[in-house]
Every structure is written in structure tokens, then in C-alpha cells.
C-alpha positions as CSV (number, residue, x, y, z in Angstrom):
1,X,-8.2,2.2,1.8
2,X,-6.6,1.2,-1.9
3,X,-10.0,-0.6,-2.7
4,X,-12.2,2.4,-2.2
5,X,-9.8,4.6,-3.9
6,X,-9.4,2.2,-6.8
7,X,-13.1,2.1,-7.0
8,X,-13.4,5.9,-7.1
9,X,-10.9,6.1,-9.9
10,X,-12.7,3.3,-12.3
11,X,-10.2,1.0,-12.0
12,X,-11.8,-2.4,-12.7
13,X,-12.2,-5.7,-10.3
14,X,-9.8,-5.8,-7.6
15,X,-7.2,-8.6,-6.8
16,X,-4.5,-8.6,-4.1
17,X,-1.3,-10.2,-4.5
18,X,1.3,-10.5,-1.8
19,X,4.0,-11.2,-2.1
20,X,4.4,-10.0,-5.5
21,X,4.6,-13.3,-7.7
22,X,5.6,-11.8,-11.4
23,X,4.8,-15.1,-13.4
24,X,1.2,-15.3,-11.4
25,X,0.4,-11.6,-12.6
26,X,0.9,-12.9,-16.0
27,X,-1.4,-15.4,-15.8
28,X,-3.8,-12.9,-14.0
29,X,-3.2,-10.0,-16.7
30,X,-4.5,-7.3,-14.9
31,X,-5.2,-3.9,-16.7
32,X,-4.0,-2.1,-13.7
33,X,-1.3,-3.2,-11.0
34,X,-0.4,-0.8,-7.9
35,X,3.0,-1.9,-6.4
36,X,4.2,-0.6,-3.1
37,X,7.7,-1.4,-3.6
38,X,9.2,0.3,-0.9
39,X,9.9,-3.0,1.1
40,X,10.3,-5.3,-1.9
41,X,12.8,-8.4,-1.1
42,X,14.7,-7.9,-4.8
43,X,15.5,-4.4,-6.3
44,X,12.6,-2.4,-6.8
45,X,13.6,-1.3,-10.4
46,X,14.4,-4.7,-11.5
47,X,11.0,-5.8,-10.1
48,X,9.3,-2.9,-12.3
49,X,11.2,-4.2,-15.4
50,X,9.9,-8.0,-14.9
51,X,6.7,-6.7,-14.6
52,X,7.0,-4.6,-17.6
53,X,8.0,-7.4,-19.4
54,X,5.6,-9.9,-18.4
55,X,2.5,-7.1,-18.6
56,X,3.3,-5.0,-21.8
57,X,0.0,-3.6,-21.8
58,X,-0.7,-3.1,-17.9
59,X,-0.8,0.2,-16.4
60,X,1.7,-0.2,-13.7
61,X,1.2,2.6,-10.8
62,X,4.3,2.6,-8.4
63,X,3.0,3.9,-4.2
64,X,6.3,4.9,-2.8
65,X,7.4,7.1,0.2
66,X,10.5,8.0,-1.7
67,X,9.7,11.1,-3.6
68,X,12.7,12.3,-5.2
69,X,12.9,13.6,-8.8
70,X,15.4,10.9,-9.4
71,X,13.9,8.2,-8.0
72,X,10.5,8.8,-10.0
73,X,12.6,9.1,-13.2
74,X,14.1,5.8,-12.4
75,X,10.6,4.2,-12.0
76,X,9.4,5.7,-15.3
77,X,12.3,4.3,-17.1
78,X,11.9,0.6,-15.6
79,X,8.4,0.9,-16.9
80,X,6.2,2.5,-14.3
81,X,3.0,4.3,-16.2
82,X,2.0,6.0,-12.7
83,X,3.9,7.2,-9.6
84,X,1.7,7.7,-6.6
85,X,3.5,9.2,-3.3
86,X,2.6,7.7,0.3
87,X,2.6,11.6,1.4
88,X,-0.1,12.6,-0.9
89,X,-4.2,12.5,0.2
90,X,-6.9,9.9,-0.9
91,X,-8.0,12.3,-3.4
92,X,-4.7,13.1,-5.2
93,X,-4.1,9.4,-5.2
94,X,-7.6,8.9,-7.0
95,X,-6.7,11.5,-9.3
96,X,-3.7,10.1,-10.2
97,X,-5.0,6.7,-10.7
98,X,-7.5,8.0,-12.9
99,X,-5.1,9.9,-14.9
100,X,-3.2,7.1,-15.7
101,X,-5.9,5.0,-16.7
102,X,-7.2,7.4,-19.0
103,X,-3.7,9.0,-20.5
104,X,-1.4,6.3,-19.9
105,X,0.8,8.3,-17.8
106,X,0.7,10.2,-14.2
107,X,3.4,11.6,-12.1
108,X,2.5,13.0,-8.6
109,X,3.7,16.6,-8.0
110,X,5.8,15.7,-5.2
111,X,7.9,14.0,-7.3
112,X,8.9,17.4,-9.3
113,X,9.4,19.2,-6.3
């Protein structure tokens, strides 16, 4: 689903990296990174901080099931540009990625509820 969604949003070429290797990401230097942080082996916020340090110019999108406003704020403070809820439709996710690539920031409306 994400390959199609990212193409619709106008994302550059796609590469899947699992498990997430922060050092390897630095070598790839992606323009956009979508991270599912819900089941990370390390603290999710620390992972985002490390990614932001290694990829200062990357648009980092967090894809998560936790849509609490406080969690969203914590993700933004840790370095995420974009917050995407797993409860959102494909159209909303596509819009969110497109908005983040264009403006540098997007928060799924579910985080504001």
C-alpha cells in the first residue's frame, strides 16, 4: 500500500529498509523517510532523534497507531516533520505525505482530537 501511496504523493524513488539501520540511512540520504515506530526495538523518540541527527534535511514521517495529542507533539519535538495515523484512509495519508513534502510539516487531524 505504501508504495502506491508514496507514488501518488509525488515521493522520489522508494527503498525499503527493515530493520531500521540509522547509519545505513545516512549513506542513503533519502529525501523522505516513513517510519513505523510502534514496534521499534529501541525507544521510538530516541530513534527519531538519531534519525534527525543523521538526516537533517530529510522529511521524516511517523506512521503510528497512537494518535494521542501528546504523542504527536513528542514525535515532532524529536524530529518528525509529518505524523500519519494508521487509522486514516489512503487518501488522507497521501494528502499528508504530499503536504509534508511541499511545506515541510503535516499532522494528521486525528492527533488534534
